[in-house]
C-alpha positions in Angstrom: 181.5 -64.3 -76.6 178.1 -65.1 -75.3 176.4 -68.2 -76.8 173.5 -67.4 -79.1 170.9 -69.3 -77.0 171.9 -67.0 -74.0 171.7 -63.7 -75.8 168.2 -62.9 -74.7 168.6 -63.5 -71.0 172.0 -61.8 -71.1 170.4 -58.7 -72.5 167.9 -58.7 -69.7 170.6 -59.0 -67.1 172.9 -56.3 -68.4 170.0 -53.8 -68.8 169.3 -54.0 -65.1 173.0 -53.6 -64.2 173.5 -52.7 -60.6 169.8 -52.7 -60.1 169.9 -56.5 -60.0 169.2 -58.1 -56.6 172.4 -58.1 -54.5 172.3 -61.9 -54.4 171.5 -63.7 -57.7 171.4 -67.5 -57.9 171.6 -68.7 -61.5 170.8 -72.3 -62.3 170.6 -74.3 -65.5 171.5 -77.6 -67.1 175.1 -78.7 -67.5 176.9 -77.7 -70.7 174.9 -74.6 -71.7 177.6 -72.0 -70.9 176.6 -70.8 -67.4 180.2 -69.8 -66.5 180.7 -67.8 -69.7 177.3 -66.1 -69.1 178.0 -65.1 -65.5 181.5 -64.0 -66.3 180.2 -61.7 -69.0 177.7 -60.3 -66.6 180.5 -59.6 -64.1 182.5 -57.8 -66.8 179.5 -55.7 -67.8 179.0 -54.6 -64.1 182.7 -53.7 -63.7 182.9 -51.8 -67.0 183.5 -48.1 -66.3 182.3 -46.9 -69.7 179.2 -48.9 -70.9 176.7 -48.4 -68.2 174.0 -51.2 -68.3 175.6 -52.6 -71.4 177.6 -55.7 -72.3 181.0 -54.1 -71.5 183.1 -52.0 -73.8 186.2 -54.2 -73.6 188.3 -51.1 -74.0 188.2 -49.3 -70.7 190.7 -50.1 -67.8 188.1 -52.1 -66.0 187.5 -54.4 -69.0 191.2 -54.8 -69.6 191.9 -55.7 -66.0 188.9 -58.2 -66.1 190.1 -59.9 -69.3 193.6 -60.1 -67.8 192.2 -61.9 -64.8 193.5 -59.2 -62.4 190.6 -56.9 -61.7 190.9 -56.2 -57.9 187.1 -55.9 -57.5 186.3 -59.2 -59.2 186.2 -62.1 -56.8 185.8 -65.7 -58.1 185.3 -68.4 -55.4 185.7 -71.8 -57.0 187.4 -75.2 -56.4 190.7 -76.7 -57.5 189.1 -78.9 -60.1 187.5 -75.9 -61.9 190.8 -74.0 -61.9 192.8 -76.9 -63.3 190.3 -78.0 -65.9 188.5 -74.8 -67.0 189.2 -72.2 -69.5 192.1 -70.1 -68.1 190.5 -66.9 -69.4 187.5 -67.6 -67.1 189.0 -69.4 -64.1 192.4 -67.8 -63.4 190.9 -65.4 -60.9 189.8 -68.4 -58.9 193.4 -69.1 -57.8 193.3 -66.1 -55.6 191.3 -67.7 -52.8 192.8 -71.1 -53.2 196.2 -69.6 -52.5 195.0 -67.5 -49.6 193.2 -70.5 -48.1 196.1 -73.0 -48.0 199.0 -71.6 -50.1 198.7 -74.0 -53.0 196.5 -74.7 -56.0 198.0 -77.4 -58.2 200.1 -79.7 -56.1 197.5 -82.4 -55.3 197.2 -85.6 -57.3 193.4 -85.2 -57.2 192.2 -81.6 -57.3 189.4 -80.9 -54.8 185.9 -80.4 -56.0 184.6 -78.8 -52.8 184.8 -75.1 -51.9 186.1 -75.1 -48.3 185.5 -72.9 -45.4 189.0 -71.4 -45.4 188.3 -70.0 -48.9 185.0 -68.6 -47.9 186.6 -66.9 -44.9 189.3 -65.4 -47.0 186.7 -64.0 -49.3 184.6 -62.5 -46.5 187.7 -60.9 -45.0 188.6 -59.3 -48.4 185.1 -57.9 -48.7 185.6 -55.7 -45.6 187.7 -53.3 -47.7 186.2 -50.8 -50.1 186.2 -51.3 -53.8 189.2 -50.1 -55.8 187.0 -48.6 -58.6 183.8 -46.7 -58.5 181.6 -49.4 -59.9 181.7 -51.8 -56.9 182.6 -55.4 -56.2 181.4 -58.5 -58.0 181.6 -61.9 -56.4 181.0 -65.1 -58.5 180.7 -68.4 -56.7 180.9 -71.3 -59.1 179.9 -74.1 -58.7 177.9 -72.9 -55.7 176.6 -76.4 -55.1 180.1 -77.5 -54.2 180.3 -75.2 -51.1 180.7 -77.5 -48.1 178.4 -76.8 -45.1 180.9 -74.7 -43.2 181.7 -72.6 -46.3 178.1 -72.0 -46.9 177.5 -70.9 -43.3 180.5 -68.6 -43.5 178.9 -66.7 -46.4 175.5 -66.2 -44.8 176.1 -62.9 -43.1 177.7 -61.2 -46.2 174.9 -62.5 -48.3 172.3 -61.1 -46.0 174.0 -57.9 -45.2 176.5 -57.2 -48.1 178.8 -54.2 -48.1 177.6 -51.3 -50.3 177.8 -51.8 -54.1 178.5 -55.5 -53.8 177.0 -58.0 -56.2 176.9 -61.8 -55.5 176.4 -64.1 -58.5 176.0 -67.8 -57.5 175.9 -70.5 -60.2 174.7 -74.1 -59.8 173.0 -76.8 -61.9 170.0 -77.3 -59.6 168.3 -75.1 -57.0 167.8 -78.1 -54.6 171.6 -78.7 -54.5 172.2 -75.6 -52.3 171.3 -75.2 -48.6 167.9 -73.5 -47.9 169.8 -70.8 -46.0 171.7 -69.8 -49.2 168.6 -70.1 -51.4 166.6 -67.8 -49.1 169.1 -65.0 -49.4 169.2 -65.0 -53.2 166.9 -64.3 -56.1 166.7 -67.3 -58.4 167.0 -67.2 -62.2 167.0 -70.3 -64.3 168.6 -70.6 -67.8 166.9 -73.0 -70.1 168.4 -75.7 -72.3 168.8 -74.3 -75.8 166.3 -75.4 -78.4 167.4 -78.2 -80.7 167.5 -75.8 -83.7 169.7 -73.3 -81.9 172.0 -76.0 -80.6 172.3 -77.7 -84.0 173.0 -74.5 -85.9 175.8 -73.6 -83.5 177.3 -77.1 -83.6 177.2 -77.4 -87.4 179.2 -74.1 -87.7 181.7 -75.0 -85.0 182.3 -78.7 -85.8 181.7 -78.6 -89.6 179.2 -81.5 -89.3 176.0 -82.0 -91.3 172.7 -81.7 -89.5 172.1 -85.5 -89.3 175.4 -86.1 -87.6 175.1 -83.1 -85.3 171.7 -84.4 -84.2 173.1 -87.8 -83.3 175.9 -86.1 -81.3 173.5 -83.7 -79.6 171.2 -86.6 -78.6 174.2 -88.5 -77.2 175.1 -85.4 -75.1 171.6 -85.2 -73.7 170.8 -81.9 -75.5 173.9 -80.0 -74.2 175.7 -78.4 -77.1 178.9 -77.6 -75.1 179.1 -81.2 -73.8 178.5 -82.4 -77.4 181.5 -80.5 -78.6 183.6 -81.8 -75.7 182.6 -85.4 -76.6 183.3 -84.8 -80.3 186.8 -83.4 -79.6 187.6 -86.3 -77.3 186.0 -88.8 -79.6 184.0 -90.3 -76.7 180.8 -90.1 -78.6 182.1 -92.4 -81.4 182.5 -95.1 -78.7 179.0 -94.3 -77.4 177.4 -94.7 -80.8 178.2 -98.4 -80.6 176.6 -98.8 -77.2 173.1 -98.8 -78.7 173.9 -101.9 -80.7 175.3 -103.5 -77.6 172.2 -102.8 -75.7 170.1 -104.3 -78.5 172.3 -107.4 -78.4 171.7 -107.7 -74.6 168.0 -107.4 -75.0 167.9 -110.1 -77.8 170.2 -112.5 -76.0 172.9 -112.3 -78.7 175.8 -111.5 -76.4 177.2 -112.4 -72.9 177.8 -110.4 -69.8 181.6 -111.1 -70.1 181.7 -109.8 -73.6 179.8 -106.6 -72.8 181.8 -106.0 -69.6 185.1 -106.4 -71.4 184.1 -104.0 -74.1 182.4 -101.3 -71.9 185.1 -101.3 -69.2 187.8 -100.4 -71.7 186.4 -96.9 -72.3 185.4 -94.0 -70.1 183.3 -95.8 -67.5 181.5 -92.7 -66.2 180.6 -91.7 -69.7 179.2 -95.2 -70.3 177.1 -95.0 -67.1 175.9 -91.5 -68.1 174.8 -92.8 -71.5 173.1 -95.8 -69.8 171.2 -93.4 -67.5 169.9 -91.4 -70.5 168.9 -94.6 -72.2 167.0 -95.8 -69.1 165.2 -92.5 -68.9 164.2 -92.9 -72.6 162.9 -96.4 -71.9 160.8 -95.2 -69.0 159.4 -92.3 -71.0 158.6 -94.7 -73.9 156.4 -96.5 -71.4 154.5 -93.3 -70.9 154.2 -92.7 -74.6 156.5 -89.7 -74.4 159.6 -91.0 -76.3 159.3 -92.1 -79.9 163.0 -93.1 -80.3 163.3 -96.8 -81.4 166.0 -97.6 -78.9 163.7 -96.3 -76.1 160.8 -98.4 -77.3 163.0 -101.5 -77.4 164.1 -100.9 -73.8 160.6 -100.4 -72.6 159.5 -103.7 -74.3 162.6 -105.6 -73.1 163.0 -104.4 -69.6 159.7 -102.8 -68.6 159.0 -99.3 -67.4 159.7 -100.0 -63.7 163.0 -101.6 -64.3 164.1 -98.8 -66.6 163.2 -96.4 -63.8 165.1 -98.4 -61.2 168.3 -98.5 -63.4 167.9 -94.8 -64.1 168.0 -94.1 -60.4 170.9 -96.4 -59.7 173.1 -94.9 -62.4 172.0 -91.4 -61.4 173.1 -92.1 -57.8 176.5 -93.3 -59.1 177.0 -90.1 -61.1 176.5 -88.0 -57.9 179.6 -89.6 -56.3 183.0 -88.0 -56.8 185.1 -89.7 -59.5 187.0 -92.8 -58.2 185.0 -92.7 -54.9 183.9 -96.3 -55.6 185.1 -99.1 -57.9 183.6 -97.8 -61.1 184.2 -101.0 -63.2 182.6 -103.1 -60.5 179.6 -100.8 -60.5 179.3 -101.0 -64.2 179.5 -104.8 -64.1 176.6 -104.8 -61.6 174.5 -102.7 -64.0 175.4 -105.1 -66.9 174.3 -108.1 -64.8 171.0 -106.3 -64.0 170.4 -105.7 -67.7 170.9 -109.4 -68.5 168.8 -110.5 -65.5 166.0 -108.1 -66.5 165.9 -109.0 -70.2 163.1 -111.4 -71.4 161.4 -111.2 -68.0 157.9 -110.0 -67.1 155.9 -107.5 -69.0 156.0 -103.9 -69.9 155.1 -102.8 -66.3 158.1 -104.3 -64.8 
């Protein structure tokens, strides 16, 4: 089921059908439903009944697609997505993991990169003709996890695809892909849903009132799907107390040891992500663009430049793979920076 905030772009895509550019690169913020969107596009292309429609869900093509066994649907993804994603969406991705190295779920830490052996297995498969008359659909998700060799292995088939072959690449940001891939695709960007659309959907799904939903949505950075994930995992309940901790740091009413002990007990990456958003709010408050009280306090306590510096440091950390560095040690360094920055200098830094 397509999310309500994606219905309009979805309609535009399916109306074009096989007249879409042979290589489509779809980008958009995290947590808005890009994989659901692109999977439904793939189903609509492979439907043998509803031409240029959303898919009838009754023909053989739709049944095979929903069962994860359509021979003309190719999903190139990584181990992490296969192990953590919705099986209804990611099961076809096991195909090239198995062909690449004969295993999918036997590693302690599933790989996040898409390797060259997977890309080569896909390009070899594409040499054959399609099993059904519609054609072949290839989804690459997340495309920004293609390593350099995998991306290079796909260049020829992207530039000179076999007849009736549709490539659909999905990533969060355009810049995250090599220029050689970007130049061979037509770019479409999905926007973040409006606050009203996101809140209406969350209230119905989570049975929360608007005020509580708004708090949760703000904590998730405007992403309704991430908000639901946080709610179900109760991570946001921990996060709601972080604002008070930050206020205590700025006022000098706590110590680095107390904050470190408290923050390191939870999900460290989630805490760092929350801090990144708070620092961005403080920076924007310095430009007069964020009226939130916490953001104003950060701007007045740390200064605009220090907010920006901490935003960049936390952002760089979040780009690293999980457990690539000592996460608690990094969090402690940020905590010390917050204490060192408080009560110093003026609003410019």
